[in-house]
PAZAPA-4460 file (N, C-alpha, C; in steps of 0.05 Angstrom, whole numbers, plus 32768, in hexadecimal, padded with zeros to 4 digits):
% residues 87
    n_x    n_y    n_z   ca_x   ca_y   ca_z    c_x    c_y    c_z   seq   type   mol
   8444   8647   85C4   845E   864D   85D1   8459   865C   85EB     1      M     A
   8468   8657   85FF   8467   8664   8619   8472   8680   8617     2      V     A
   8465   8693   8624   8470   86AE   8625   8488   86B0   8637     3      D     A
   849A   86C1   8630   84B2   86C6   8641   84A9   86D3   865A     4      A     A
   84B8   86D0   866F   84B3   86DD   8689   84BA   86FA   8686     5      R     A
   84A9   870C   8690   84AD   8728   8690   84C2   872F   86A6     6      I     A
   84D9   8739   869D   84EE   873F   86B1   84E9   875A   86BE     7      A     A
   84DE   876D   86AF   84D8   8788   86B9   84C5   8796   86A6     8      A     A
   84B7   87AA   86B0   84A4   87B8   869F   84B0   87D3   8694     9      L     A
   84CA   87D5   8695   84D8   87EC   868A   84F0   87E1   867A    10      T     A
   84F9   87F0   8666   8511   87E8   8657   852A   87ED   8668    11      P     A
   853F   87DF   8660   855A   87E4   866C   8568   87F8   865A    12      A     A
   856B   8811   8664   8579   8825   8655   8597   8823   865B    13      G     A
   85A7   881C   8647   85C3   8817   864A   85D4   8825   8635    14      L     A
   85EC   882B   863D   8601   8835   862A   8614   881E   8626    15      E     A
   8614   8812   860E   8624   87FA   8608   863B   8800   85F5    16      L     A
   8651   87F3   85FA   8668   87F5   85E9   8664   87E3   85D0    17      E     A
   8674   87E7   85BB   8672   87D6   85A4   8677   87B9   85AC    18      P     A
   8668   87A7   85A0   866C   878A   85A5   8653   877B   85A1    19      G     A
   8654   8761   85A6   863D   874F   85A4   8632   8749   85BF    20      T     A
   8618   874B   85C2   860A   8747   85DA   85F4   8731   85D6    21      Y     A
   85ED   8724   85EC   85D8   8710   85EC   85C1   8718   85FE    22      W     A
   85AA   871F   85F2   8593   8729   8600   8582   8711   860A    23      W     A
   857A   8712   8623   856A   86FD   862F   854E   86FE   8622    24      C     A
   8546   86E8   8617   852B   86E5   860A   8517   86D8   861D    25      R     A
   8521   86C8   8630   850F   86B8   8641   8504   86C8   8659    26      C     A
   8513   86DC   8662   850B   86EC   8679   8515   86E0   8694    27      G     A
   8524   86CA   8693   852D   86BD   86AB   8548   86C5   86B5    28      L     A
   8558   86D2   86A4   8573   86DA   86AA   8574   86EC   86C2    29      S     A
   8587   86E8   86D4   858C   86FA   86EA   859E   8711   86E2    30      R     A
   85A7   8711   86C9   85B9   8726   86BF   85AA   8738   86AB    31      A     A
   8590   873B   86AF   857F   874A   869C   858C   8765   8695    32      Q     A
   858A   876C   867B   857B   8760   8666   858C   874B   8656    33      P     A
   85A3   8743   8661   85B4   8731   8652   85B0   8714   865B    34      F     A
   85B8   8702   864A   85B5   86E5   864F   85CA   86DC   8663    35      C     A
   85C2   86CB   8675   85D5   86BD   8687   85D3   869F   8685    36      D     A
   85C4   8695   8670   85C2   8678   866C   85A9   866C   867A    37      G     A
   8599   867C   8687   8582   8671   8696   856D   8665   8684    38      S     A
   856E   866A   866A   855B   865F   8657   855F   8641   8652    39      H     A
   8575   8636   865A   857B   861A   8655   8564   8609   8660    40      K     A
   855A   85F7   864F   8543   85E6   8656   8528   85F2   864F    41      G     A
   8528   860A   8643   8510   8617   863A   8510   8617   861B    42      T     A
   84FA   8622   8610   84F9   8624   85F3   8505   863F   85E9    43      S     A
   8510   864F   85FB   851B   8669   85F3   8539   8668   85EE    44      F     A
   8542   867A   85DD   855E   867E   85D7   8564   869C   85D9    45      S     A
   857C   86A3   85E1   8582   86C0   85E2   8584   86CC   85C6    46      P     A
   8582   86E6   85C5   8584   86F4   85AB   859E   8703   85AA    47      V     A
   85AF   86FD   8597   85C9   870B   8593   85C4   8725   8584    48      A     A
   85D2   873A   858D   85D2   8753   857E   85ED   875F   8580    49      F     A
   85F4   876E   856B   860F   877A   856A   860D   8798   8567    50      E     A
   861E   87A6   8575   8620   87C3   8572   863B   87C9   8566    51      L     A
   863B   87DA   8552   8654   87E1   8544   8662   87F9   8552    52      K     A
   8653   8808   8562   865F   881F   856F   8651   8822   858A    53      E     A
   865D   8832   859C   8651   8837   85B6   8635   8843   85B2    54      K     A
   8622   883A   85C1   8606   8842   85BB   85F5   8840   85D4    55      Q     A
   85E3   8853   85D7   85CE   8851   85EC   85B7   8841   85E1    56      S     A
   85AE   882E   85F0   8598   881C   85E7   8584   8819   85FD    57      V     A
   856C   8812   85F6   8557   880B   8608   854F   87EE   8602    58      A     A
   8558   87DC   8613   8553   87BF   860E   853A   87B6   861D    59      L     A
   852A   87A7   860F   8510   879E   8619   8515   878B   8631    60      C     A
   8505   878F   8646   8505   877C   865C   84E9   876F   8661    61      R     A
   84D5   8779   8652   84BA   876C   8655   84B9   8753   8643    62      C     A
   84CB   8751   8630   84CE   8739   861E   84B7   8737   860A    63      K     A
   84A9   874D   8606   8492   874C   85F3   8497   875E   85DA    64      R     A
   84AF   876A   85D8   84B5   877C   85C2   84B3   876D   85A7    65      T     A
   84AD   877C   8593   84AD   8771   8577   84C7   8779   8569    66      Q     A
   84D9   8786   8578   84F2   8790   856D   850A   8786   857E    67      N     A
   850B   876C   8583   851F   8761   8595   853B   8769   858C    68      M     A
   854C   8771   859F   8549   8772   85BC   8540   878D   85C6    69      P     A
   8539   879F   85B4   8534   87BB   85BC   8517   87BF   85C4    70      F     A
   8513   87D1   85D7   84F9   87D8   85E1   84E9   87E6   85CB    71      C     A
   84D0   87DE   85C8   84BE   87EB   85B4   84A6   87F7   85C2    72      D     A
   84A6   87F8   85DD   8490   8804   85EC   847A   87F1   85F3    73      G     A
   847C   87D7   85EC   8467   87C4   85F1   8460   87C2   860F    74      T     A
   8474   87C6   8620   846F   87C4   863D   8458   87D6   8646    75      H     A
   8454   87EC   8638   843F   87FF   863F   8423   87F4   8639    76      R     A
   8422   87DF   8628   8407   87D5   8620   8400   87BB   862E    77      T     A
   8411   87B1   8640   840C   8798   864E   83F5   879B   8662    78      L     A
   83E5   8786   8663   83CE   8786   8675   83D6   877D   8691    79      G     A
   83C2   877D   86A3   83C7   8775   86BF   83D2   8759   86C2    80      D     A
   83C8   8746   86B1   83D1   872A   86B3   83EF   8729   86AD    81      A     A
   83F7   8738   8698   8414   8739   8691   8424   8746   86A8    82      D     A
   841A   875B   86B3   8429   876A   86C7   842E   8758   86E0    83      R     A
   841C   8745   86E6   8420   8734   86FD   8437   8720   86F9    84      K     A
   8440   871C   86E0   8456   870B   86DA   8471   8717   86E1    85      Q     A
   8472   8731   86E5   848B   873F   86E9   849B   8733   8700    86      T     A
   84B4   872C   86FA   84C4   871F   870E   84DB   872F   8716    87      G     A
***
């Protein structure tokens, strides 16, 4: 499988209202960290997540988290080759 494009090497810290959100999994969205449909024609699909109450979140933008869509700190472990992919 092809790795997703790294959108940024830091998480998106956001205060979100209750609701359903679609996290960009491919890294191509111009609306990072949210999906804008740019994955069409790729093997990626967005990840839906729901918040029941207003909440501060850190959403992954390196696209390597093991806890999608939330940042797990993986961006800190990426090597130079990965860092060059940042778009």
